[in-house]
N, C-alpha and C positions, 0 to 999 in steps of 0.2 A: 398533426400526428407526428411530425418530424422531430419533436422534442421528447418523446416518451422515454427513449432509452437514456438520454442525458438526465432527464428528470428522475428516473428510477435510480440512476447512479448517485445523484445528488441526495436523494432521500436515504439511500443506504449509507452514504458518507456521513450524513447528519446523525443517523443511528449510531455509527461508530464513535462519533464525537460525544454523543450523549452517554454511551456506555463507558467511554474513557473517563469522562468527567465524573460520572456517578461512582465508579470504582477506583478512580485514580490509577489507571493502568499504564498509560504510555505518556502522552503529553502532560497530563496533570501530575505525573510522578516525577518527571524530569524533562522539561520542555526543550532545553538545549540539546540534550542527547537524542530526544525523540525527533526533533527537526532534522538533525544530521542523518539519523538512521533512515527516516522516511525519504529524504531527498536522495540519498545514496541508493536506496532500493528502487525508487522510481527511475532514476537515471540508468541503473543497471538493466532493468526490464525495457526501458526505452531504447537503449543501445541494442539489446537483444532483438527487439521488434525491427529496428532499422536495419540490422544485419540480415534478418530474415527477408525483409522487403527487398534489400539490395541483391540478395541471392535468388530472388524470384519465388521464395517459399510462401511468404505471407501476402495476402491480397485483401483489399477492403471489400467487404460484402455490401451489396446494395440492398437496402431495406427502407421501407417508408417510416420506420421508427427512429431513424437517425437523422441528424441535422443536415448531413451532406457537406459539412465544413471539414476540410482536410488541413492538417497542420503541416504535413509534408506529403510527398507522393505516397499514396496508399495508406496513410496514417490519419485516421479520423480523429476529430476532437474528443470524441467519447473515449478513445483509448487512453488518453492522459488521465481522465477521471477514473477509468477502470483500474489502471495501474496504481493510482493513489489509493483507491479502495482496497485493492489486493494487499498492498504493503501495510496499510493501516490495520486491516483485519488481522493479518498475520501477527503483527506486533501486539495487538490487543489480546489475541489468543495465547501468544507466548507468555505475556505478562500474567494473564489470568491463570494459566497452567502452572507457572512458577509459584504463584501465590497459593494456589490450592495444594501444591505439593510441599509448601512450607519453605521454599527456597528463597534466598535473597542473593543479590549480586555478590555480597561479601563472602557468602558461603562457597561460591564457586571459585574464588581466588585462593591460590596456595602459595606458600613461600618456598624457596628452594629446599628447605628441609622437610617439606611435605606437610607442614603444619599451617593452619589458617592464620 
C-alpha cells in the first residue's frame, strides 16, 4: 500500500501528458520552451519547500500510502512528482485558456509604439 500516492501521481501525470499531446498545449506546442518553464517551476517550488522545511514550517506527514523514501530531510519522493504535476497542470490550463480566448503569444507582444 506504500506506493498508492506515488501511483496516483503517476496516473495524473500520464493524464496531463495525454491531454497535452491530444491538444498540443505545452510540450507538443514547443518542447524546448516547455522544458525550461517546467524545470524552472519545479525548482522554484522545491526551493520554497526546502525553505519551509529549514524554517520548521513544513513537515513530512506519516501515512501508509507513501513510499517512505525521502529525497532530503522532511522531503518525500512523492513531493517531486506532485510539484511536477502541479506545474504541468498549470501550464496545460494556461495554454488551454489562452487558446479558448483566442490569444497567441504574438498577440501579447507590443512594440515600443504600442503596435503589435
